N, C-alpha and C positions, 0 to 999 in steps of 0.2 A: 468696284466701279459699277454704277447702275447700268443695267441692260434694258433696252426698250425693244418691244416687238416692232417689226417692220410693217407699219400700216400702209394701206393702199388707197390712193385717191384723195389724200389730204395735203393741202399746202396753204400757206398764208403769205401774202405780200402786201407791203404798204404801197398804195398807188400815189398818194400825195400827202405831204405834211404841210399844214398851214404855217407860213413863215413867221407869223406874229404870235400865234397861240400855241403852236406845237401839236394841236389836235390833228388827227389824221383820218384819211379815208383809205380803207384796205379792201382786200378781196380774200375771202376764206373759201377754199375749194373743198367740197365733200363728195362722197360717192353719189349723193342725190342732187348735186348742183352747186353752183357758186352763190355765195352770200356776200353782198357788199356791206362793209362796215363803215360807220356805226350802224347798228341794226337793233330794232326792237322785235322781240319774239313774243307773240301772243301765247297765252297759256291755255293748253288743252289738257287740263289736269287728268281727266279720266278718258283720254283719247278723243276728246272733242273740245273745241273752243266753245264755251257755253252758249247754246242756242243757235250757233252758226254752223252752216255746212262748210266742208273744206273748199268748195267752189266759191263761197262768199268770202272766206278768209283769203283765198287767192285773189279774188277780185279787189280786195282791199290792199293788194300788193305786198302782203306779208311774205317774207322769203324763207322763214324757218319758224317752227313752233316748238313749244316745250310740253312734255308730258311728265307725269309724276310716278315715280317708281313705287312709292309707298301705297298709293291708291290702287294702282294697277296690279300690284302684288296681292292685295286683299280681294279685289274684284276687277276683272274676272279670273285673275291668276295669270302669272307670267307664262306658264306652260301653255295655257289656252291661247294666249296671244301668239306665242311661238308657232303653235300648230296652225294658226290662221295665216302664217307667213310673215309675222312681225308687224310692228305698228303701222308701217307704211301701207301694207296690204289691208290690215284690219280696219283702218279708218279712212282708207282711200285718199291718202295725202302723199303725193309723189315728190315733194320737196324735202329739204333736210329737216330732221327732228333731233332735238336734244332731250335727254331725260336727266332729271336730277337724281341724287342718290337715295332719296328717302330720309336722309338724316334730319333735315329740318322738321319734317312732319312727325317723325318719331318723337322729337323733343317737344313739339308744340301742340300736337293733337292727341297724343296718347297718354294713358296713365303709365308712366315709366315705373317699372319695378326695380330694375337694377342696371347700372352702367358698370361694366368691367373692362379690363384690358381686351377681353375677347370680343365684346360688342355690346348691344343693348337689348335687354328683354323688355317687352312692352305689351300692353293690352290694346287690341283693336278698338278704335272709336266706333266701330259698327256694331259688334256683338260682344265685345269684352274678351274675346279669345286671346290666349297668350301666344306671342311670337318672339323669336330671336332673330335679330338682324346683325350679322357680322359683316366686315368688309368683303369677305368672300361671297356671302349671300347677296349683298347688294350688287356686286359685279355679275353674279350668276343671273339675277333677275334682269339686269339691264342688257346683258348679252342676249337673253331670250327675247326681250322686247325689240331689239334690233335697231335702236336709234343710231344715228350717225355719230353723235357726240354724247358721251356718258360722263357722269361725275363720280369722283372718289367719295367714299363714305367718310363723313367728317363729324366732328363734335362741335355743334353750334352752341356756345355758352350764352346765356340770357343777358340782356342789357342790365347793368347794375351788378353783375357778378364781380366778386373781389378778385384781385390779381392772382392769388394762389390758385383758385379754381379755373380762372381764364388760362393760366399757364398749363394746368393739367389738360385742358381742352386742346391746347396747341400741341402738346406732346402726344396725346392720343390721336389727334388728326394726323400727325407725322407718321406714327406707327401704323395706323390704319391705311394711310396712303401707300406705304410700302407693300402692305398685304394686298391692297387692291391691284397695284401694278403687277405683282407676282401672279395674281389670279387671272388677270385680263389677258386673253390670248387671241381675241377676235380681231383680225387685221382690217376688218371693214368698219371698225369703230375707233374713235379717238377718245382717249381718257383725259379729262381735265382734272388736275388737282385743285383743291380749294384752300384758300388762305383764311385762317381764323385769327384770333388775337384780341377779340372784343374791342374795347376802346383804349388799349394800351399800345402806344406807338412802337415800343421795343418788341413787344410780342408780335405785332403785325409784321414787322420786318423779319423777325425770326421765322415766322410761319411762311412768309413768301419764299425765303431761302429754302425751307424744307420742300415747298411745292415745286420749285424750279428744278430740284433734283430729279423729278419724275415728269416734268412737263415736256411735251413734244411739239404741240401745235395749239397751245392755249392754256390760260390759267384763269381760275374763277376766284372772285372775292366774295366770301360769305360772311354772315354774321353782322351785316349792316342793314339799315332800314328795319330794325327790329324793336323800335320804340325809343331810340335815342333822338335828340334834337338834330335837325338836318345839318346845322353848322358843325356838329361833332362828326357826323358822317363825312362831310366834306373834308374835315381836318384829317381823318384817317386816310381818305383817298389821296390827299396832298402828301402825307407821309410815305405812302407806297409808290407814288408816281415815279420818283427818280430811280427806283430799283427794278422796274419792269424790263424784261428783254424787249428789244425793238421788234423782233420778227415773230411775235406771238400776239394774238388777240387777247384782250383782257375783258372778262365777263363779270359784271356787277350783278349779283343774284338778287331777284325779288324787288327790283327798283323800276318804276315806270311812270311816276307822275311827271308832267311836262317840265316843271322846273328842275327836277332831279336828272332828267335825261340831258338837258342842256348843260347843267353844272357838272354832270358826270363826264360828258365828252370833253369838257374843258380840262378835266383832271385825268385824262388819258384813257378813259373807258371806251371800249369798242362794241360791247354786246350788253343788252339789257333784257329782262323779262319781268312781267308783273301781271297779276290778276286784276289790277285796279280798273283798267278801262271797261272790262265787261262787268265787274262787280258793281261799280257805281251806276252803270247803265241799267242794270236790272232794278235798281232803286229809283230810276228816273232822272239821273244826272248825266249831262253831256259835257265833254270837253269841246270848246269852240275857240275860234280865233279872237273872241272877245272875253274869254274866261269861262268859268263853269256856268252852265245853265241848268237850273233845277226845274225840269219840265213839269213836275207836279204842281208847282206854284200856281196860285189862282190867277196871277197876272197874265198867264199864257192861255187862259180859257178861250179867248178870241184873237189870239196872235196867229195870223195866217201866213207867217213867214217861216222859212226853213230853219232848222236848228242852227245852221251856219251858212251864210251867203257865200263864204269862201270855199265850201266843201262840194266835191263832185260825187259823193257817195250816193247810192240808190235812195237812201232815206231822205237826204237833203234835196235831191232832185225831184222827189215825188210827194213828200209829206210835209205838213206844217207842224209847228209846235202845238197848236190847238188840237190837231188830230192825234198826235202822239200822246198828249196829255190825256185825251179821252180814252185811248187804248189802255194806258196805265191805270186810270181810275176805275175802269170796268173790268180789269184783270185779264185783258186780252194779251196773249203771249207776244203778238207782233210788236207791241210797243217796246218792250225790253230788247227784243231781237234787233229792231231797227236802230235803237240807240247804241246797242253793242256794236253793230256794224259801223255806225258812224264813229264811235270812239276808237275802234281799231284803225279805221281809215285815217282819222285825225292824227293818231299817235305815229303811225307809219309815215304820214305826210310830214309831221314835224321833224322826224329823223332825216327825211329827204331834204328838207330845207337846211338842216344842219350840215349835211354832206355838201350841198351846193355852196354854202358859205365857206367851208373849209377849202374846197377846190378853187375858190376865187380868192383865197388868202384873206378873207374878211370875217373870220369867225369871231374875233374879239368884238368887232362892230356889231355882229349879230347878237352876241351875248349881251352886250350893253343895251342895245335897243330892246331886246326881249325882256330884260329885267325891268325896264321902264314901261312896258306895254300893258294894256288891260288884259291881254292874254295871260300874262304872268301874274299880275297883281290880283286879278279876279279868280285865279286858280286856288288861292290859299284858303 
């Protein structure tokens, strides 16, 4: 029989389930505060949401952020962060933090030398140095970082992988999860297992059953939004939806485009993260209530209106598209910073609209209207 450590300060409850859609609003309690779900988590890969201060991220009303185990292990080192008092103290963020396991980055960023039952040997993308990450090592790093929610080390097989290799990834993910659970002893942190299975329905369901054997207060869905068409991702979410436990949040990893957020909630997802809002902002693209706005485009040279009339963020209240375009074109950092702030504010705001529709039992109407709106059609 599986034994769990007794964690402190964690609970999840469903506050309301939409009568027509089945989507729900919930509340996840952590040692650093409560999170209302559905929730979008801005990504602070290297202990910072790119270009934004923690105060600005908080002003955008983000409730939780994500940081990356792989990157923080390489620089500045998890022991250094631990000596600083953990991530909350290190980066001056007093709300909840989630860290991923480093597994996805090991497979996507590094020159992998060897995958064995023991773990993964890889080369740093920074200096080429060799490293071995095992399930135990991933937990050691995350325990030192001190996040509220930590992820099990998993094997994320690439899109297009044949079923034999995808099945191997599922079995390794299962075995590594058991080792993560055995190594994890910090009562102040909640371990989320991760579901793999690539684009094979039977493997997805099998992996979810493996995950639930070690799940206490949440389960993550990995290996989606990795290059497959969106309808195929939605198909995999539809496959999993009937098998989730009611009393745990479901976290879809690495997904954050507006259309996927809405479609994900419809398919039972409660938590999301993605670098997309800040990544496209640095290239001059904004999410708005009328769709994407590519601020660098020449047509905005003398457009003295805000990025989004419907937005109350600092950028939209003080700057015009023409000014932001000017900043981008002359290489001033403020341009990318302000669009990043706007995009985080927009994305958090979209999730708040989703919650309101669920609470009013009108989420299906919201989804149908959203799919027909310029906000959705012009995001593609």
